[in-house]
GURO-102879 format. One record per residue (C-alpha): x, y, z; residue in three letters; residue number from 1. Coordinates in pm, whole numbers, plus 50000, padded with zeros to 5 digits. Example, Ala and Ser with C-alpha at 12.3 -4.5 7.8 and 13.67 -1.06 7.14 Angstrom:
bafi x=51230&y=49550&z=50780&torlo=ala&lolo=1
bafi x=51367&y=49894&z=50714&torlo=ser&lolo=2
***
This chain:
bafi x=54054&y=49270&z=49372&torlo=met&lolo=1
bafi x=53724&y=49191&z=49196&torlo=met&lolo=2
bafi x=53627&y=48951&z=49474&torlo=glu&lolo=3
bafi x=53675&y=49227&z=49733&torlo=val&lolo=4
bafi x=53466&y=49471&z=49527&torlo=leu&lolo=5
bafi x=53201&y=49201&z=49488&torlo=his&lolo=6
bafi x=53183&y=49151&z=49865&torlo=arg&lolo=7
bafi x=53163&y=49524&z=49936&torlo=tyr&lolo=8
bafi x=52893&y=49562&z=49672&torlo=leu&lolo=9
bafi x=52693&y=49288&z=49841&torlo=leu&lolo=10
bafi x=52743&y=49445&z=50184&torlo=ile&lolo=11
bafi x=52627&y=49786&z=50058&torlo=val&lolo=12
bafi x=52328&y=49633&z=49879&torlo=leu&lolo=13
bafi x=52234&y=49431&z=50187&torlo=ala&lolo=14
bafi x=52251&y=49739&z=50409&torlo=cys&lolo=15
bafi x=52045&y=49949&z=50168&torlo=met&lolo=16
bafi x=51787&y=49671&z=50129&torlo=ala&lolo=17
bafi x=51772&y=49626&z=50506&torlo=met&lolo=18
bafi x=51708&y=49997&z=50562&torlo=leu&lolo=19
bafi x=51445&y=50003&z=50288&torlo=ala&lolo=20
bafi x=51282&y=49688&z=50424&torlo=gly&lolo=21
bafi x=51266&y=49833&z=50774&torlo=ile&lolo=22
bafi x=51048&y=50110&z=50631&torlo=gln&lolo=23
bafi x=50778&y=49868&z=50512&torlo=ile&lolo=24
bafi x=50599&y=49824&z=50850&torlo=pro&lolo=25
bafi x=50626&y=50200&z=50907&torlo=asn&lolo=26
bafi x=50469&y=50271&z=50566&torlo=leu&lolo=27
bafi x=50189&y=50024&z=50638&torlo=val&lolo=28
bafi x=50132&y=50187&z=50978&torlo=asp&lolo=29
bafi x=50118&y=50539&z=50832&torlo=gln&lolo=30
bafi x=49879&y=50423&z=50558&torlo=tyr&lolo=31
bafi x=49657&y=50253&z=50816&torlo=glu&lolo=32
bafi x=49645&y=50572&z=51025&torlo=lys&lolo=33
bafi x=49556&y=50775&z=50716&torlo=arg&lolo=34
bafi x=49274&y=50531&z=50630&torlo=val&lolo=35
bafi x=49149&y=50555&z=50989&torlo=asp&lolo=36
bafi x=49150&y=50937&z=50979&torlo=ala&lolo=37
bafi x=48963&y=50950&z=50648&torlo=his&lolo=38
bafi x=48714&y=50688&z=50768&torlo=leu&lolo=39
bafi x=48644&y=50888&z=51083&torlo=arg&lolo=40
bafi x=48593&y=51200&z=50871&torlo=glu&lolo=41
bafi x=48354&y=51016&z=50638&torlo=ala&lolo=42
bafi x=48157&y=50877&z=50934&torlo=val&lolo=43
bafi x=48125&y=51226&z=51083&torlo=leu&lolo=44
bafi x=48008&y=51371&z=50750&torlo=ala&lolo=45
bafi x=47756&y=51089&z=50709&torlo=phe&lolo=46
bafi x=47613&y=51103&z=51064&torlo=gln&lolo=47
bafi x=47358&y=51385&z=51002&torlo=pro&lolo=48
bafi x=47208&y=51193&z=50710&torlo=tyr&lolo=49
bafi x=47197&y=50872&z=50910&torlo=gln&lolo=50
bafi x=47029&y=51063&z=51196&torlo=ala&lolo=51
bafi x=46761&y=51184&z=50953&torlo=leu&lolo=52
bafi x=46715&y=50829&z=50822&torlo=ala&lolo=53
bafi x=46686&y=50704&z=51181&torlo=asn&lolo=54
bafi x=46431&y=50971&z=51271&torlo=lys&lolo=55
bafi x=46206&y=50945&z=50966&torlo=tyr&lolo=56
bafi x=46269&y=50607&z=50803&torlo=phe&lolo=57
bafi x=46361&y=50365&z=51080&torlo=gly&lolo=58
bafi x=46731&y=50391&z=50992&torlo=gly&lolo=59
bafi x=46685&y=50307&z=50624&torlo=asp&lolo=60
bafi x=46927&y=50541&z=50446&torlo=ile&lolo=61
bafi x=46801&y=50408&z=50111&torlo=gly&lolo=62
bafi x=46460&y=50563&z=50176&torlo=lys&lolo=63
bafi x=46618&y=50900&z=50257&torlo=leu&lolo=64
bafi x=46820&y=50876&z=49938&torlo=leu&lolo=65
bafi x=46507&y=50785&z=49739&torlo=gln&lolo=66
bafi x=46323&y=51086&z=49887&torlo=leu&lolo=67
bafi x=46603&y=51315&z=49770&torlo=his&lolo=68
bafi x=46608&y=51159&z=49423&torlo=arg&lolo=69
bafi x=46232&y=51201&z=49377&torlo=gln&lolo=70
bafi x=46212&y=51557&z=49505&torlo=asn&lolo=71
bafi x=46090&y=51824&z=49262&torlo=ala&lolo=72
bafi x=46363&y=52068&z=49364&torlo=ala&lolo=73
bafi x=46690&y=52018&z=49177&torlo=gln&lolo=74
bafi x=46912&y=52114&z=49474&torlo=pro&lolo=75
bafi x=46749&y=51842&z=49686&torlo=ile&lolo=76
bafi x=46791&y=51587&z=49403&torlo=arg&lolo=77
bafi x=47157&y=51690&z=49375&torlo=asp&lolo=78
bafi x=47195&y=51638&z=49749&torlo=glu&lolo=79
bafi x=47101&y=51278&z=49681&torlo=gly&lolo=80
bafi x=47428&y=51247&z=49486&torlo=asp&lolo=81
bafi x=47615&y=51389&z=49784&torlo=val&lolo=82
bafi x=47455&y=51134&z=50017&torlo=ile&lolo=83
bafi x=47525&y=50849&z=49776&torlo=glu&lolo=84
bafi x=47889&y=50955&z=49739&torlo=asn&lolo=85
bafi x=47927&y=50969&z=50119&torlo=leu&lolo=86
bafi x=47781&y=50620&z=50148&torlo=ile&lolo=87
bafi x=48021&y=50484&z=49884&torlo=lys&lolo=88
bafi x=48321&y=50661&z=50037&torlo=arg&lolo=89
bafi x=48238&y=50535&z=50386&torlo=lys&lolo=90
bafi x=48200&y=50178&z=50257&torlo=gln&lolo=91
bafi x=48523&y=50202&z=50057&torlo=his&lolo=92
bafi x=48718&y=50335&z=50355&torlo=leu&lolo=93
bafi x=48564&y=50074&z=50584&torlo=gln&lolo=94
bafi x=48686&y=49803&z=50344&torlo=gln&lolo=95
bafi x=49033&y=49962&z=50337&torlo=ala&lolo=96
bafi x=49033&y=49970&z=50718&torlo=trp&lolo=97
bafi x=48919&y=49606&z=50737&torlo=asp&lolo=98
bafi x=49199&y=49511&z=50497&torlo=asp&lolo=99
bafi x=49455&y=49651&z=50742&torlo=met&lolo=100
bafi x=49328&y=49441&z=51034&torlo=gln&lolo=101
bafi x=49558&y=49145&z=50974&torlo=ala&lolo=102
bafi x=49920&y=49047&z=51014&torlo=gly&lolo=103
bafi x=50195&y=49241&z=50838&torlo=leu&lolo=104
bafi x=50238&y=49006&z=50539&torlo=pro&lolo=105
bafi x=49862&y=49019&z=50467&torlo=val&lolo=106
bafi x=49859&y=49397&z=50518&torlo=gln&lolo=107
bafi x=50142&y=49441&z=50266&torlo=ile&lolo=108
bafi x=49968&y=49213&z=50017&torlo=tyr&lolo=109
bafi x=49638&y=49398&z=50052&torlo=arg&lolo=110
bafi x=49803&y=49739&z=50045&torlo=leu&lolo=111
bafi x=49982&y=49657&z=49720&torlo=val&lolo=112
bafi x=49684&y=49492&z=49551&torlo=leu&lolo=113
bafi x=49380&y=49669&z=49695&torlo=arg&lolo=114
bafi x=49515&y=49980&z=49863&torlo=gly&lolo=115
bafi x=49342&y=50310&z=49791&torlo=asp&lolo=116
bafi x=49575&y=50472&z=49538&torlo=arg&lolo=117
bafi x=49490&y=50827&z=49648&torlo=asp&lolo=118
bafi x=49562&y=50742&z=50011&torlo=leu&lolo=119
bafi x=49884&y=50565&z=49912&torlo=ile&lolo=120
bafi x=49995&y=50879&z=49725&torlo=arg&lolo=121
bafi x=49903&y=51093&z=50028&torlo=glu&lolo=122
bafi x=50093&y=50860&z=50258&torlo=thr&lolo=123
bafi x=50403&y=50865&z=50038&torlo=leu&lolo=124
bafi x=50387&y=51244&z=49997&torlo=ala&lolo=125
bafi x=50378&y=51295&z=50375&torlo=gln&lolo=126
bafi x=50580&y=50989&z=50472&torlo=tyr&lolo=127
bafi x=50813&y=51029&z=50767&torlo=thr&lolo=128
bafi x=51110&y=50793&z=50776&torlo=tyr&lolo=129
bafi x=51202&y=50619&z=51095&torlo=ser&lolo=130
bafi x=51402&y=50319&z=51200&torlo=val&lolo=131
bafi x=51173&y=50123&z=51427&torlo=pro&lolo=132
bafi x=51346&y=49834&z=51595&torlo=leu&lolo=133
bafi x=51057&y=49599&z=51642&torlo=asn&lolo=134
bafi x=51017&y=49243&z=51521&torlo=gln&lolo=135
bafi x=50811&y=49332&z=51211&torlo=asp&lolo=136
bafi x=51064&y=49593&z=51097&torlo=ala&lolo=137
bafi x=51361&y=49365&z=51152&torlo=leu&lolo=138
bafi x=51193&y=49074&z=50972&torlo=met&lolo=139
bafi x=51093&y=49297&z=50680&torlo=ala&lolo=140
bafi x=51444&y=49440&z=50660&torlo=gly&lolo=141
bafi x=51608&y=49099&z=50672&torlo=ala&lolo=142
bafi x=51364&y=48970&z=50411&torlo=gly&lolo=143
bafi x=51433&y=49262&z=50180&torlo=ala&lolo=144
bafi x=51808&y=49216&z=50221&torlo=ala&lolo=145
bafi x=51783&y=48843&z=50149&torlo=ala&lolo=146
bafi x=51574&y=48901&z=49837&torlo=ile&lolo=147
bafi x=51807&y=49172&z=49703&torlo=val&lolo=148
bafi x=52115&y=48960&z=49773&torlo=leu&lolo=149
bafi x=51963&y=48653&z=49608&torlo=ala&lolo=150
bafi x=51859&y=48853&z=49301&torlo=leu&lolo=151
bafi x=52203&y=49016&z=49283&torlo=thr&lolo=152
bafi x=52378&y=48678&z=49305&torlo=glu&lolo=153
bafi x=52149&y=48536&z=49036&torlo=leu&lolo=154
bafi x=52214&y=48835&z=48811&torlo=leu&lolo=155
bafi x=52590&y=48811&z=48863&torlo=leu&lolo=156
bafi x=52582&y=48435&z=48797&torlo=ala&lolo=157
bafi x=52389&y=48499&z=48476&torlo=leu&lolo=158
bafi x=52643&y=48761&z=48368&torlo=val&lolo=159
bafi x=52931&y=48519&z=48442&torlo=arg&lolo=160
bafi x=52758&y=48239&z=48252&torlo=trp&lolo=161
bafi x=52691&y=48462&z=47951&torlo=leu&lolo=162
bafi x=53047&y=48592&z=47960&torlo=ser&lolo=163
bafi x=53186&y=48238&z=47967&torlo=glu&lolo=164
bafi x=52951&y=48131&z=47686&torlo=ala&lolo=165
bafi x=53058&y=48421&z=47466&torlo=val&lolo=166
bafi x=53425&y=48359&z=47545&torlo=thr&lolo=167
bafi x=53385&y=47988&z=47464&torlo=phe&lolo=168
bafi x=53221&y=48064&z=47128&torlo=arg&lolo=169
bafi x=53483&y=48322&z=47039&torlo=leu&lolo=170
bafi x=53764&y=48076&z=47120&torlo=arg&lolo=171
bafi x=53593&y=47816&z=46903&torlo=gly&lolo=172
bafi x=53576&y=48052&z=46606&torlo=arg&lolo=173
bafi x=53932&y=48174&z=46623&torlo=phe&lolo=174
bafi x=54102&y=47844&z=46710&torlo=ser&lolo=175
***
């Protein structure tokens, strides 16, 4: 009876892990699209400042920023902070976009280690589940199932070993 329950437990775990693993490429795709949208927005917001830098400073945005910082009027100096923040955001989003221009394993690695936490939260909050049947999804699902099954088997083997060790010690004490 326990062997049957063990098998069914493994089947259920494998199915759940497979379905969860299939979501990984979809999550990466939705994150990548979110990064792209935010990058496009940042580029559009930055364009007027870059146009001014092109017109008056040969494209050197640093000179435009310096002009704002040295201006006598506080609102113009404060606008320098706005420009600097746009520059940083655009660079950050460009790096996030560049990180997603690789194969799925590298994308997952970069998303986990260097992904923009705010964009990850946004992606998860608006995540739409799907079951794509492409090679990446199937490989991710199979990989997740294999990992979960291996960990489950290791855990169960550890429990059996500990149980046998405790039983052996108890028999030794009471014999």
